[in-house]
N, C-alpha and C positions, 0 to 999 in steps of 0.2 A: 510620779503624783505628788510630789513634795510640796509643789504650790497648792495643792488642795489642802494636805495638813495644816500649812501656814495660813491660809485664807480661814479656814473653819475656824482655827483657834483665835483668828483677830477677830472673826464675826462673834463668836461666844463672849469674850473680851468686850467688844465693842457694845454688847447689847446688857453687860451685867449691871451698869449703872442705871439703866432703865428700871430694873427690878426693885432699885431702892426708892422708886417715886411711890406716892401714895395714891394720887387721885387718877383715874382713867379719862380719857379724851371722850366725851360724850360726842353724837354726831346729830347733827339738826336734822338731815334729812338724806338717809342712807338709800338711795334708789337711783335708777337710770334715768329719772326723769328731770332731774335737776344736775345742772352743771356744777361740779363743786369749786370750779375755778373759771374764770372767762375763757372764751373762745380761745384766745391768743397765749395762754399760758399751759405751757408744755409742762404736764407731769412728772416725766421721765427727768427733767431737767429742772426741778423745781427750784435750784439755787439761782437760776437765771430769773431773776424777776422783771426784767423789761427786755422782751423779745424784738426791739426795735431794730437791733443788729442781724437779727437770724431771720433772713429773707426764705421767701419760699415755704412756709410752714403751712401744714392744713390740717384739719381735724373732721372726724366725722363721728356722729353721737346722737342719742337722741332719737326721735322720729325719723331723722335722715338716714340714719344707720338701719332701722329697721323697713324702712322702705327699698333700701340699696341691698340687704343682705342676700348673699350668693354662697352655694355650697363652699366655695374656696375664696380667699381672702383677696386675690388679685381681680377678680370680677366684683368684687364687693366695692372697691375703690375706684371704678373707672369714670365717674362724673366728676371726681378733683382734677383740677388743672394739673395738665403734665404728666397724668397718670393713665398707662393702658394696662394690658395684662397680656401673659401669653397664653391664655386660653388653648391649652393643648386639648384638653376634654373638659367636661363638667366636674370630672374629680382631680384636676390638676391644673391649678394656675395661680402662678405668682406675679406680683406686682412688676410694672415695667414704668421706671421714673426716667422722664426725660431722655426717651430712647435707651436708657440701660437696664440690663436686667442678667439674672443668674450670678456670678462671681462678684458684680459690683453693686449689689442691691441687699442691703441686711435684713431680714425679716424677723422681729423681736417680739416677745413677750415679756413686759415688764422690764425692758432694759437688757435681755438675755436672749443670745439666738435661740430658733426653735429647734436647734440639735436634732436636724433630721438630714436627708440628702436630696432636700428639693432644691438646693442653688447647684446640684451637679448636673441634674438632666432635666429637660421640660416634662417628663412624663410622670415625675416624683412630685405627690401632694405635700403641701404645707400642713404640718400637723398643728394648725390653728384652728379651731372652729369658729367662725365669726359669731355665730349662736350664744357663745359665751363672752364675747366682748363688751365692754362696757364704754369705751371710747378706741379710736384708732388715731393714731398721727402719723403724719407724712412729714419725713424732717429733712430739711439742706441745710447749707451752709457750714461753716466751721465747726458747728457742735457736733456734727455726724463723727468727726474725728474721735469722738469719745467711743465708739460702738467698734471699731475696727477698721483696719484698712480697705476691708472688702467694702466699706460702705461709701465707696467713691463716687457712686452715683445716687446715693440717698439712702434713707432707711424709713421702714416702716416699722412701728412699735404700736402693739396691740396690749391694751389695757384689761385686765379681769380683776376679780374679787376673790381670786383664790387664796389669797393670802391676804385676810382682812387688813384694811389700814385704820377704819374707825370702829367705835364700840356703837352699835345699834341703841338706840332708847327705846324699840319695842322688845318684847319678850322673844318674838320670831319675826324675824323680816323676811319676805318672800319676793322673788321677781321669776315672773313667767313669760316667753315669748313663745307663739305659734303661729306656724306660717303655713299656706297653701298655694302652689304656684301650677298655673295650668300648663305650660309649655312642656315639662317634665314631669307631670303630675307630681309634684314636690310635696312632700307632707314632713315638716319638721316642728319639733318642740325643743325648747330649753328651759331650764328651771335652775333657782339658787335660791338656797336658805342661810341666814346668818342669825346666829344666837348667842346674845352675851352668857356667860357662864358666871360672872362674878368675879372679882378680884382682877380687872382687866384681860381676862380671857375671852376671846370671840372664836367661836366655831363657824366653820363654813362648809357646805356641800354645794355641787353643782352638776348638772348632767343634762346632755342633750341626745336627740336623736334624728335624723334626717334620712329619708328615702326618697329616690326618684328613680323615675323610668327614663327610657331614651328620649333625648332631647327633639322635640318637634321645632322645625327649621321652615322659615318662609323661602320658596323657591327651591331649586335644586340643593341637593346634597353635595354634588361634585361642583369645583369652579369651572369656569369655561375652559381652562386649559385641560383640566383633567377628562372633561366629559369629551373633548377634542380626542384626545389621548386613546380614549375608550372605544370612539368610533374608528378611529384609525386601527384600532386592534381588531375590531369587530369586521373591518373589511379583509384585513389580513387572514384571520380565522376562515373567514367564509370561502375566500380564494382557494385556500388548502383545504376545502370540504370539511373544516370543522363546524357542524353547524352548531352544536349545543354551545362551544366556547364562544361563537358569534353571537347568538342570543345572550348569555350570559353578558358579555361586555357591553351589549346596546342596553341592557334592563339596567347596569349600573350608569351608564350615560344620562338615563331618563330618571334617574332616582329621586324621589321627592318624599316631603313626610316628615321622617324622623331619622336620627343619625346613629345607625346601627352599633349596637354594645357601648352606649354611653350613659348607662346607668350606673347610680349610685349609692351606697349604703354608708352612712357614718354613724358612730356612737361614741360619745365621750362620759365620763365620769370623774369626779375629783373631790378629794376632802381637804380641809386646810384649818389651822388652828395658828391663832396669834395671841400674844401678850403685848398690850398696849398701855403704857404709862405716859404722864405728861412730858417726861425725859425722853422716850424712845419707845422701842417697838422690836419684836423679834418674833417671826412666824414661818411655818413651812407650809408646803403643798404636795400631795400625792396626787396624780392624773393618770388616766388611760384615754388613749385616743386608737379608735380603731376605723379604717376605713375599705370598704370593697369597690373599686369601681373597674370600669371597661376602659379599654384603649381601641377606639375606631382604628381599622386598618385602611391604610392607604391603598386603594383600588390599584390592582398590577404588581404589588410589591410582591414578590414571591421572597420566599425565605426558605434557602435549599442548604444551608451550611456547607455549602461546596459540595454536597452530595446530590444524586440523581433522585428526584423525588417520584415516587408512584403517580402514574396518572390519574388516578382518581383523586390524589392530594394536589394535584397542580392549581395553581394561580389563585382562584378566590376560594377553592374549596377546604383552606385551610382553617385550622379551629380558631377562636375568637382568644384574644388575649386579655387578661383581667389581671389585677394588681390587688392584693391582701395587705394591707398595710397594718403594723402594730407599733404602738409606742407606750412604754411606761414612764413616766418623768417624775423626777422629786425637785423641789425648789425650796429655798432659804431666802429670807430677806431678813436683815438687821439693821436697824438706825438708834444712834443715840446722839443727843445734844451734848455737846462738851462745854461750850462756853468758849470765850477768849477768841484768838484768832482764826483757831479751827472751831466752827460753828457746831458741826456734827461729823460724824463718821456714820458711813452708810455701805453697807456690803449686800451682795447678791450672789448666789450660787444657783446652778441648775445642773441636774444630771440626768441623762436620758439613754434607755436602752430601746434602742430602734430595729426592725427589720421588716422588710417588705419582700413578698414572692410574686415573681411575675408566673403567672399559670398560661400554659399553651393548651385552651381547653380545659380538661380536667386535670391535667399533668403538671408537674411542677418543671418550670423551665430554669429559671434562675432564681437565688436568694441573695437579697442585699442585706447585711447585719451592720450594725455601727452602733457603738457606745461612745457618748461623749459627756463632757464635762467642761463648763463654762464658768467662771466665777470674776468678778471684780470687787474691789475695794476704793471706796473715794472719799476723800478728806475734802469736805466743803468749807469754804472761807466765810466768815462772816463779812457783812457789808463794812468798808471802812472808808467811809467818804466817798462813794460811789464806786469802791474797787471792790469786786468781787469775783470769787472763781472757783474751780474744783481741780483737784489733782487726784490721780489714782492708778491704778495697775489692773491690767484685766489678763485672764488667761483663757487658753482653749485646748482642749486635748481631744483626739477623735481616733477610734481604733475601727477601722474599716475592713469589711471581707466581704468577696463575694463568692456565691457558689455556684457552678452550674455549668453548662454547656456554654453560656453566653456572658460569662464573668469577664465583661470586656475592660474591667479595671482589676486589676491585681490588689491583693491583702496592703495594705498601707496602715502606716500610724502618722497622724498629722497633729502637730503642736504649733500653737501660737502664745508668746508671752509680749505684751505691751504695756507701755507707760505712757501716760496721757496728761496733759493739763490745759484749762479753758479759761482763760482770764478776760473780765471786761472791767473798762473804767468808762464812766459816766461823767463828763465835764459840761454843766449845763446843756445846752443843745445836742452837743456833739458826744457821740460813744464810740468807744473803740475796743474791738476784742480780738483776741489771739489766741489760736490753738497750736498744740505740738503734739506729736504722737510719734514714739519710737516703737518699733517692733520686729522681732525675731520670730522665724518660722522654721520648722525642722519638717521635712516629710521624708519618709523611711518607708521602703517597700524592700522585704527581704527575698521575696520571690522573684523579683523584677531585679533583684541587684542593684538598687535605686538607693541613694543618700543623699539629699543637697539640705542644704539650709540657705536662707535669704534674709536680709536683714534690709529694713525698709524703713525712711523716716519722711513725715510729712508734716507739712505747717501750712496753716492758714492765717489769714488776717482779715478784719472786718472794719468798715469805719461806715458811721450813719449820722444824719443831721435831722433834728427836728425843724420841719419847715414850719409847721404849726402845730397847735395841740391835735393828737392822734393823727398827724400825718407825718411820715418820714420817707427820706430818702437815702439811699446806702449803697457800699459797693463792697466786694469781697473779692480776696485773691487767694489761691490754693497752689501748693506743690504737693501733690501726693503720689505715693508709691505702693504698689500693690504686688506681692509675692503670688505666683501662679499656683493653682489649686492642684491636687494630687490629679483629678481627672483631666485637667488640662496638658498635664505632664506624663501621664502614664496609661489613657485609654489607647486599647488596641483590639478591637474585635466587635462581633455583632452584638447589637442592642435590639432586640425584637419590639420593645414598645416603642422606640423611636423610630423602628424600622429603618436603621441607618450602619454603617459600618463605621465606627467612631475610632479616630486615629489621633494619640496625643502627641505631644512634642517632647521629650525629656530634656532638649536644649534652652528651653524657654528660660528669658531672663525677668527680671523684675521689670513689672510696667510703671512707668512713669508718666505724668500729666502735669501741665498747668493748666488751671482753672479760673475762670473770672466770671462775676455776676454784677448787674447794676439793675437796681428795684427801686419801685416806689409805692408806697402803699398808705392807707389811711381810712379812716371813717368819721362821720360826722353827719349829724341830724338824720339817722336813716340810711345814708349813703357809706357804701364799703366798696373797695377798691384795691386792687394790688396789680403789679405788672413786674415782671422780671425777663432780663437779657442777660444770656449768658453762654458761655463757649469752654471748650476743652480741647487742649491740644496734647495728644498722647506721643510719646515716645515708647517703641516696642509695646504696642499695642496689641493685647491677644485677644484671638476672636477664631469662630469656628465656622468654617464654610464648606460648600460643597466643592467638589474637585472635578466632578463628570466622570469619574471613574467608576467601577463597581466590584464589589468583592463579595463574595457567597451569594450572588444574587441580590446585594443592597446597594443602594447607593453610599460613596463613600465621605464623610464629612472630616475633615482635619483640622487642627490647630497650628495656626500660624501666626505669626508676630512680626508687624508692620506698623509705621506711624499712621498717626489717624487723627481726625478732626472732627468734633462735635462742636454745633454753635444751635441755639433756638431760642425762643420767646414764648411766654405763656402769662396770660393774666385772666384777672376775674373782674366783673364791675356788678354791683347790687345797689337798686335805686328803687326809692317809693316813687311811684307814678300818679296815684290817685287813692281817695278814701271817700266810701260812699256806702250806705247799708250796713254800717257797724264793720266793714271790712277794710282792710290797709291791702292795697296793690302794689306789690314790688316786682320790678323788672329786673332780671339778670342775664349775664353771659360770660360764658368760660371758652377760653380758646387756647389753644397749645400747637407748635410746630417745632419740630428737630430735623437738621440735617446733618447728617454723618458720613463722613467719605474716609477712604483708605489711600494713604499715599501710593501711588502707581499701581493701585488695586480695586478701583472704583468704589463702589458703595458700600457700606457697613450692613451687614444682612439683617432684616426684620427691624426696620425703623417706621415707628408708627408716622403717618402722613398727617396733614394738616388737618385738625379738629375743631369747628365751633359748635358751641351748645349754649342755645337760650331759651328762655323761659319766661313766664310770668305766673305769679304766684297772689292769691286772695288769703289773708291771713285775718284771724280773730281768734276770740278767749277759746272757743269752742271748735273750729273748722279751720283747715287749711287746705286750700285746694290749688293745683299745680299744672300748668301746661308747659310741655318743652318740647322743642326739636334740636336732635343732635345730626350734625351734617359732617360727614367724614369725605376728605377728599380722595382721588384714585392715589394709589402710590406705583408710579411708574421707576422711581429711582430706585433700582434694584441691584442687588448682587448678581454676580455670574450665578447660573444655574438657579435663580430664583425667579419666581413668577410673579409679575404685576398682580396688583389686588385693586379690584374696582372700589369705587368709593360708595358711600349709601347715606340715606337719609332715613332717620328713625323719629316717630313722635311717639311721645310716651305723656302718661296723665297718672295724676297721683291725689287722692283726697285722705288727710287726716283728720279723724273726730276723737275729742275728748268730751265726754258727756258730763263730766264735772267740771271742764275748765283745767287750764293750766296745772294749778295746783293739785288737782286730785289724780291720782296714778292710774288712769286706766286711759289707753288710745287703742281706736281701730284704725288700720292704715289699710287704705285699696288702692292699688294700683294697675296701671295698665303699659306694659312696657312694648315695643314695636308695634302699634296699633294697628299698622296697616301691612304688618306682616312681610316684611320686605327682606331679601336675600341680603344678609351682610357678614361681612368677614373683618377679621382682624389683623392686619400685617405683621403684626409683632407675634402671631401664632407660630410656631412649628408645623403646625397640622392645618393651616387656614384654607387649605384648597380641599379638603373633604372634611372639615369639622367647623362649620358656619355657626355664626351665634345663632341663639334662641329666637324662633320666630315671635307670633304676638303671644304675650306671655300674662294673665290676668292673675294679680295675687291678692290675696288677704292676710293680714297680721294683724295679729291681739298682742298688746303688752299690758301685764298687770304689774303694779308693785304696791305691796301692804305690808 
């Protein structure tokens, strides 16, 4: 942990000049109703003042964030272009960006990883509650190299106020949000308070609680393929004289209503303290995340551990699997303005103690524990005639252990250290951007006798041209490398939560890719548009796929490595269409498509199909109303042993009411999702054949800031 001591010392040193300043920075409006920066300015990269070069960046905040809030961050973002979700269950869902998921997408909180194990398996929840979010950013382009080689597919950054950035101008500033959703009987409430203590000190507390029941769905719980499988089982059992088993299979095939064992309960609480002066700031926070959620069982999946099961425990009579997750986390952030060529020094550190237990009924199955530490130090350059940038160092250490009969990954220690730089030059209408990253990784597992290290080097460049005011065209090119993870290398055993026997490959090599993107975006007189065409060609692409074999009564999923190709398009358009009766009517459309293939191996598993979402919104000072239609195509381009997914069309509507106008901090949001209660499944989901999306969901949310 020598890197830790070095970064801590640097953090304290960097913050010291800030204490010498006299005046605290006031805050005009410290609430979630008013954007502190324009929509296109990315808070985590505030040294980038002109994002004309950074293509494919989206944000979610304000009433839109309230409308789209779901228990997990993945399901919260799915209305954005190019974003889907793993939707394993209501309690575990990570973002899918342009078809990439897992180890290729980093989920961050204020620029630092979530320090959990959500990237290692689809059943593991992200330890970030969207209820506590002030703003969520989705990042693509060369700038993602700042956040690690694992961000090859993009990054999602969640911003909260746990380490205050500003001094409130009230004695006590309070933010509250409460939501009820009908599809899962969801009840949630979150709140935060900030108070200035004098002398530049600001104290923060926040907490949230969410409880849901089993998710109600439209149509059948099982997909057509699984229903046919259960009916075949029923016929076989009946032919053998097993009347009870046959009836059970038929009941499963006809199951409607709710997804069994999909309830969740999540509680978070945190406290933070900042010292803020004109020349810099330093602050820390301590937080706790607790979540208990069910893992729906795949019908027909037996879990015998290689042993004969008693007759009464055969088949569907097994105990429900639930996960109890706990994380305690500490974060530190410091920034100081230095003047000169280096305008400011900025540092960020996060430490987390994480565990989750997979229960089989009331008995402990397997316990996963990890302690992780991530830190970064950045030197931000001043703007010199249009040249600006940032250079820094980042490190990450994770000590992982799994204990129990299904410890499918052996104890291991993973460490990364990386050096990065991002540079931008503006020359009139032209913009040029370049990014470099060097990273060294070590993975050691003494129980497995495994010790390997990897070196990766990534580079990206972007070029843009301002066609007209607020309209830009550009392109980017990247050469990225990613080292394999411990799970990809070392997995070997049954995993009850995913109902799979997972097999790693200790001989995996570093994954390499060439990536390119062309884009056009702009805004003028109420119009807003953006379109991107992108592609990636991988050498030694790492993927997990079904083999068709069974082990311990479970389907085998093994990691392999082959060349692969991704390409796709995403876009959005918003345009005013009319004004009448004090309302401004705006029409918008979002679309995305990804195609991904493996050389000599067919299709990449779990790639989202073509999706279009269009809506019309009536906007006024106090009321916004919206109706939209989301159409998703069939996905028939599937991998071996993967079932196709039928498309669906959903109709949604929402109404936002601000009784005292946009400048008063009270709003009520009513929404209706999947109004016609259709059966819908996300192809990116590992469990899509038996965990469909929620059916008709009527929601009411209130947000207060005072």
